[in-house]
C-alpha positions as CSV (number, residue, x, y, z in Angstrom):
1,M,0.1,0.1,-0.1
2,S,2.8,2.2,0.9
3,K,4.9,1.3,-1.8
4,K,1.7,2.3,-4.5
5,I,1.5,5.9,-2.5
6,N,5.0,6.6,-3.1
7,L,4.4,5.9,-7.0
8,F,1.8,8.0,-7.2
9,A,3.4,11.0,-5.4
10,I,6.4,10.9,-7.6
11,L,4.0,10.7,-10.6
12,V,2.4,13.8,-9.2
13,L,5.8,15.5,-8.6
14,S,6.8,14.9,-12.1
15,L,4.0,16.5,-14.0
16,M,4.2,19.6,-11.6
17,V,7.4,19.9,-13.0
18,M,6.5,19.3,-16.3
19,F,4.1,21.8,-16.2
20,T,6.6,24.8,-14.2
21,I,9.1,24.3,-16.9
22,S,9.2,26.8,-19.3
23,C,8.9,25.8,-23.0
24,E,10.0,28.8,-24.1
25,G,13.7,29.0,-26.2
26,P,16.2,31.0,-25.0
27,A,15.9,34.7,-25.5
28,G,17.1,36.7,-28.8
29,A,19.9,39.3,-28.7
30,D,18.6,43.0,-28.6
31,G,18.5,44.8,-32.2
32,V,20.6,47.8,-32.7
33,A,19.3,51.2,-32.2
34,G,18.1,53.3,-35.2
35,A,20.2,56.7,-35.9
36,D,18.4,59.6,-34.9
37,G,16.4,62.0,-36.8
38,T,17.5,65.4,-37.7
39,D,16.6,67.9,-35.8
40,G,14.1,70.3,-36.9
41,T,14.5,74.1,-37.6
42,D,14.0,76.5,-34.7
43,G,10.6,79.1,-35.1
44,V,11.1,82.3,-35.5
45,D,11.1,84.4,-31.9
46,G,8.1,86.3,-31.2
47,A,8.1,89.9,-30.0
48,D,9.5,90.5,-26.7
49,G,6.6,90.9,-24.5
50,N,8.4,93.8,-22.3
51,V,9.4,95.6,-25.2
52,S,6.0,95.7,-26.9
53,C,4.3,96.3,-23.6
54,L,6.5,99.3,-23.1
55,T,5.8,100.7,-26.6
56,C,2.8,102.6,-24.8
57,H,3.4,101.5,-21.2
58,S,6.7,103.0,-20.2
59,T,7.3,106.5,-18.7
60,A,8.5,108.0,-21.5
61,G,5.9,106.5,-24.0
62,M,2.9,107.6,-21.8
63,D,4.0,111.1,-21.1
64,A,4.4,111.2,-25.2
65,I,1.0,110.2,-25.8
66,N,-0.4,112.2,-22.7
67,G,1.3,115.4,-24.2
68,Q,-0.3,114.8,-27.6
69,F,-3.7,114.3,-25.6
70,A,-3.6,117.7,-24.4
71,L,-3.8,119.2,-27.3
72,S,-7.2,117.7,-28.4
73,G,-10.5,118.8,-27.7
74,H,-11.4,115.5,-26.3
75,S,-8.9,116.1,-23.5
76,A,-10.6,119.2,-22.7
77,G,-14.0,117.4,-21.7
78,N,-16.2,120.1,-23.6
79,Y,-19.4,120.0,-22.2
80,V,-18.9,116.9,-20.0
81,G,-20.8,119.0,-17.1
82,Y,-23.6,120.0,-19.2
83,A,-24.1,117.1,-21.7
84,G,-22.2,113.9,-19.9
85,S,-24.5,113.9,-17.3
86,R,-27.6,113.6,-19.1
87,G,-29.3,110.2,-20.5
88,S,-29.8,111.0,-24.2
89,C,-25.9,112.9,-24.5
90,S,-23.5,110.9,-21.9
91,R,-23.0,108.2,-24.7
92,C,-20.7,110.9,-26.4
93,H,-20.6,113.7,-23.7
94,S,-18.6,111.7,-20.9
95,S,-16.6,108.7,-20.4
96,E,-18.6,106.7,-18.7
97,G,-21.5,106.8,-21.1
98,F,-19.2,106.0,-24.1
99,M,-18.4,103.0,-22.3
100,D,-21.6,102.0,-20.9
101,F,-23.3,102.3,-24.4
102,I,-20.2,99.8,-26.2
103,A,-20.9,97.7,-23.4
104,G,-24.9,97.5,-24.7
105,Y,-26.3,99.3,-22.0
106,G,-26.8,103.1,-20.6
107,G,-28.9,105.8,-21.3
108,E,-29.3,106.9,-17.8
109,D,-28.1,110.1,-16.3
110,I,-25.0,109.8,-15.1
111,P,-24.1,112.0,-11.9
112,Y,-20.8,112.4,-11.9
113,P,-19.5,112.4,-15.4
114,S,-15.7,112.5,-16.5
115,A,-13.9,113.5,-19.2
116,W,-12.2,111.2,-22.2
117,S,-9.2,109.4,-20.9
118,C,-7.0,106.3,-22.3
119,G,-9.9,103.9,-21.3
120,T,-12.8,106.0,-22.9
121,C,-11.5,104.3,-26.2
122,H,-8.9,101.7,-25.2
123,G,-10.3,98.3,-23.2
124,S,-8.2,95.8,-22.1
125,H,-6.1,93.4,-24.2
126,S,-8.0,89.9,-24.6
127,S,-5.5,88.3,-26.1
128,L,-1.8,88.6,-25.9
129,E,-1.2,86.0,-28.4
130,E,-3.2,88.0,-31.2
131,G,-0.9,90.4,-31.2
132,I,0.0,93.2,-28.5
133,E,-1.6,96.1,-30.2
134,A,-3.5,99.1,-28.8
135,P,-6.9,97.2,-27.8
136,L,-9.9,99.5,-28.9
137,Q,-13.3,99.7,-27.5
138,T,-14.7,98.4,-30.5
139,T,-14.1,98.2,-34.4
140,A,-17.8,97.2,-35.3
141,A,-19.7,99.1,-38.2
142,V,-21.9,101.6,-36.7
143,T,-25.6,102.0,-37.3
144,I,-26.1,105.9,-37.9
145,I,-28.3,107.6,-35.3
146,E,-30.1,109.6,-38.1
147,D,-32.1,107.3,-39.6
148,G,-31.3,104.0,-37.6
149,T,-30.9,101.8,-40.8
150,T,-28.1,103.0,-42.8
151,V,-24.6,101.2,-42.0
152,I,-21.4,102.8,-42.1
153,D,-18.2,100.8,-42.2
154,F,-14.5,102.2,-42.3
155,S,-13.2,98.6,-42.1
156,G,-11.2,99.1,-38.9
157,P,-10.6,101.9,-36.0
158,S,-11.9,104.3,-37.3
159,N,-15.6,102.7,-36.9
160,L,-14.5,104.0,-32.6
161,C,-14.7,107.0,-33.8
162,A,-18.2,106.7,-36.0
163,N,-19.9,106.2,-32.8
164,C,-20.1,109.6,-32.1
165,H,-18.8,111.7,-34.8
166,Q,-21.8,111.4,-36.6
167,S,-25.3,113.4,-36.8
168,R,-27.7,112.7,-34.2
169,R,-30.7,113.8,-36.7
170,G,-31.7,113.9,-40.2
171,Y,-33.5,116.9,-41.6
172,A,-36.6,114.7,-41.9
173,Y,-36.8,114.9,-38.2
174,Y,-37.7,119.0,-38.9
175,E,-40.1,118.0,-41.6
176,A,-42.4,116.0,-39.4
177,I,-43.1,118.9,-36.7
178,D,-46.5,120.3,-37.6
179,S,-45.9,122.9,-35.0
180,V,-43.1,125.4,-33.2
181,S,-43.6,127.2,-29.8
182,I,-42.6,130.8,-31.0
183,D,-42.1,133.9,-28.0
184,G,-44.3,131.3,-25.8
185,V,-47.3,131.0,-28.6
186,L,-47.5,127.5,-30.3
187,T,-47.6,128.5,-34.1
188,E,-49.0,125.7,-36.8
189,V,-45.8,125.3,-39.5
190,G,-48.5,125.0,-42.6
191,A,-48.2,123.4,-46.0
192,G,-44.9,124.0,-48.0
193,N,-43.1,125.0,-44.5
194,V,-40.6,123.7,-42.3
195,A,-39.9,124.4,-38.5
196,I,-36.5,125.5,-36.6
197,N,-37.6,124.4,-33.4
198,S,-34.5,125.0,-31.1
199,S,-31.0,126.8,-31.1
200,H,-29.5,123.6,-31.5
201,A,-31.4,122.6,-34.7
202,G,-29.6,120.8,-37.2
203,P,-27.0,117.4,-38.0
204,H,-25.7,118.1,-33.9
205,H,-22.2,118.9,-33.5
206,G,-19.5,116.3,-35.8
207,P,-21.5,114.6,-38.4
208,Q,-18.1,113.8,-39.8
209,A,-18.7,110.2,-40.4
210,N,-21.6,110.9,-42.6
211,T,-20.0,113.8,-44.6
212,L,-17.4,111.4,-45.3
213,S,-19.8,109.0,-46.3
214,G,-21.1,111.7,-48.7
215,L,-24.5,111.5,-46.4
216,G,-27.2,113.6,-44.3
217,G,-27.7,116.4,-46.7
218,Y,-29.9,117.7,-49.5
219,G,-28.3,116.9,-53.2
220,T,-26.7,113.8,-54.7
221,S,-24.5,111.7,-52.1
222,S,-21.1,111.3,-53.2
223,T,-18.0,109.8,-51.5
224,G,-14.4,111.0,-51.6
225,A,-11.1,109.9,-51.9
226,H,-10.6,110.8,-47.8
227,L,-13.4,107.9,-47.0
228,T,-10.7,105.2,-47.5
229,A,-8.5,106.9,-45.0
230,G,-11.3,107.2,-42.6
231,C,-10.3,109.4,-39.4
232,V,-7.2,107.7,-38.0
233,G,-5.3,107.7,-41.3
234,C,-5.5,111.6,-41.6
235,H,-5.9,112.4,-37.8
236,M,-3.4,110.4,-36.0
237,G,-0.4,110.1,-38.3
238,D,3.0,110.7,-37.3
239,A,3.4,113.0,-34.0
240,T,5.0,116.4,-33.8
241,A,4.7,119.1,-31.3
242,T,1.8,120.2,-32.1
243,E,-0.1,117.1,-34.8
244,G,-0.6,113.9,-35.2
245,G,-1.2,110.9,-32.9
246,H,-3.4,111.5,-30.1
247,S,-3.4,115.0,-30.4
248,F,-6.0,114.1,-33.3
249,V,-4.9,117.5,-35.4
250,P,-4.2,116.2,-39.1
251,N,-0.5,115.9,-39.8
252,L,0.3,118.1,-43.1
253,E,3.0,116.3,-43.9
254,N,1.6,112.9,-43.9
255,C,-1.2,114.2,-45.8
256,T,1.6,114.9,-48.4
257,V,3.6,111.8,-48.0
258,A,0.3,109.2,-48.0
259,C,-1.7,111.0,-50.8
260,H,-0.7,114.5,-51.7
261,S,2.6,114.0,-53.4
262,S,2.5,116.7,-56.6
263,V,1.7,119.4,-53.5
264,T,4.8,121.5,-52.5
265,D,2.8,123.8,-49.8
266,M,0.1,121.4,-48.2
267,A,-0.8,124.3,-45.5
268,A,-1.0,127.0,-48.2
269,Y,-3.5,124.5,-50.0
270,T,-5.4,123.2,-47.7
271,T,-6.0,127.2,-46.3
272,D,-6.7,128.6,-49.9
273,A,-9.1,125.5,-50.0
274,Q,-11.0,126.2,-46.4
275,D,-11.0,129.9,-47.3
276,A,-12.9,129.7,-50.3
277,V,-15.6,127.2,-48.3
278,S,-15.8,129.8,-45.9
279,A,-16.6,132.2,-47.7
280,R,-19.2,130.5,-49.7
281,L,-20.6,129.6,-45.9
282,T,-20.8,133.4,-44.9
283,A,-22.7,134.5,-47.8
284,I,-24.9,131.5,-47.7
285,A,-25.5,132.7,-43.7
286,G,-26.1,136.3,-44.2
287,E,-29.6,135.3,-46.6
288,L,-30.5,132.8,-43.8
289,V,-30.5,135.4,-41.2
290,T,-32.5,137.7,-43.7
291,A,-34.7,134.6,-43.8
292,G,-35.0,134.1,-40.5
293,A,-33.1,130.9,-40.1
294,L,-30.2,131.7,-38.2
295,S,-29.1,134.6,-35.9
296,L,-25.9,136.3,-35.2
297,D,-24.9,136.4,-32.3
298,E,-21.4,138.2,-31.3
299,G,-20.0,137.0,-34.1
300,E,-21.1,133.4,-34.3
301,Y,-24.3,132.0,-36.4
302,H,-27.0,129.9,-34.8
303,P,-30.1,128.5,-35.4
304,H,-33.1,130.8,-34.8
305,V,-36.5,129.3,-33.8
306,G,-39.1,129.9,-36.4
307,I,-40.5,128.7,-39.5
308,V,-39.2,129.3,-42.7
309,T,-40.3,127.4,-46.1
310,E,-39.1,124.5,-47.7
311,A,-36.6,125.9,-50.0
312,Q,-35.1,128.0,-47.3
313,F,-35.2,124.8,-44.8
314,K,-32.9,123.0,-47.3
315,A,-30.3,125.7,-47.8
316,F,-30.5,125.7,-43.9
317,W,-30.0,122.2,-43.4
318,N,-26.9,122.0,-45.9
319,Y,-25.4,124.8,-44.5
320,M,-25.4,123.3,-41.2
321,V,-24.0,120.0,-42.5
322,V,-20.9,121.7,-43.8
323,Y,-20.6,124.4,-41.1
324,E,-21.1,121.4,-38.3
325,D,-18.7,119.0,-40.0
326,H,-15.9,121.6,-39.2
327,S,-13.2,120.6,-42.1
328,H,-14.5,123.6,-43.9
329,G,-14.5,121.5,-46.9
330,V,-11.6,119.2,-46.1
331,H,-13.2,115.7,-45.4
332,N,-15.6,115.5,-49.0
333,P,-14.4,118.2,-51.0
334,G,-17.0,117.1,-54.0
335,Y,-19.7,116.3,-51.9
336,F,-19.5,120.0,-49.9
337,N,-19.3,121.2,-53.4
338,T,-22.7,119.7,-53.9
339,L,-24.2,121.1,-50.8
340,L,-23.5,124.3,-50.8
341,T,-24.1,124.8,-54.6
342,Q,-27.7,123.6,-53.8
343,A,-28.2,125.7,-50.9
344,E,-27.0,128.8,-53.2
345,A,-29.5,127.8,-55.6
346,L,-32.0,127.8,-53.2
347,L,-31.4,130.9,-51.9
348,G,-30.7,132.8,-55.3
349,L,-27.1,133.1,-54.6
């Protein structure tokens, strides 16, 4: 019996040994490693962050910009105290109102409005990877206030300017007025007449986006070469002590280099053209005073509350468009000539 058990144990051990011994052959030798690949070409270094930032954000850079800005009307903050606090005006007459408008809300009174500053036009850098240029609050195309439908697009930074530098009202607004208060008496306008209902009547101050685009007046619409330059192309050229950059005063040398290479004396050329427009405006204004559309007060012409004929109002409107543009014809010479010619014809000049 014990002999059988021993034989059985030997058989079991033999089977265990058989199944635990590997049946694989000896391991092969390691293969030979391949040669290293050729290194790629190094990429071009990007702009140094500090250098790019210091273009503006250095003491010298900011001093230069602030010095230029101090020369501008924006820095003066004209009418901020009066119009900047009013909801209907603050969009363009205060820094807070403009930023609210760009953000998509606003229209409310602002108790303590302030004048324009860097942050009025410049927002935060949204992405330094996309270029380290001065960021703007908006460069989107602008739907003009005058009719609420026409879109003006300068395709770039000039769109920021167009948000405010445009007509507030069109002449259709005045044609729809059926009565006006004259010396406290409500008076019917009557057929064939138009009312001038306030001393602020007209397109309002600064309709440059409209005039550059050949819009806003009575007469044939036409655009000029300055439309492609927009606002920035002429008003923010290379800066000198008195022109260009953030002063927004056009650098006449920039005009010569960029477009008017044949003009040897840009200052004289511009002055002669502006003087000619000013003389025509003065002659038209004199007739409009006689018609009761304008009043002359301390050497300045202002809209006069009253009722005039449709022809007189058309002449008045064209006068106000050209006058309020304040370029004395430079922004769109062909279009301004059309408007003044129309006004002269309507007044028999």
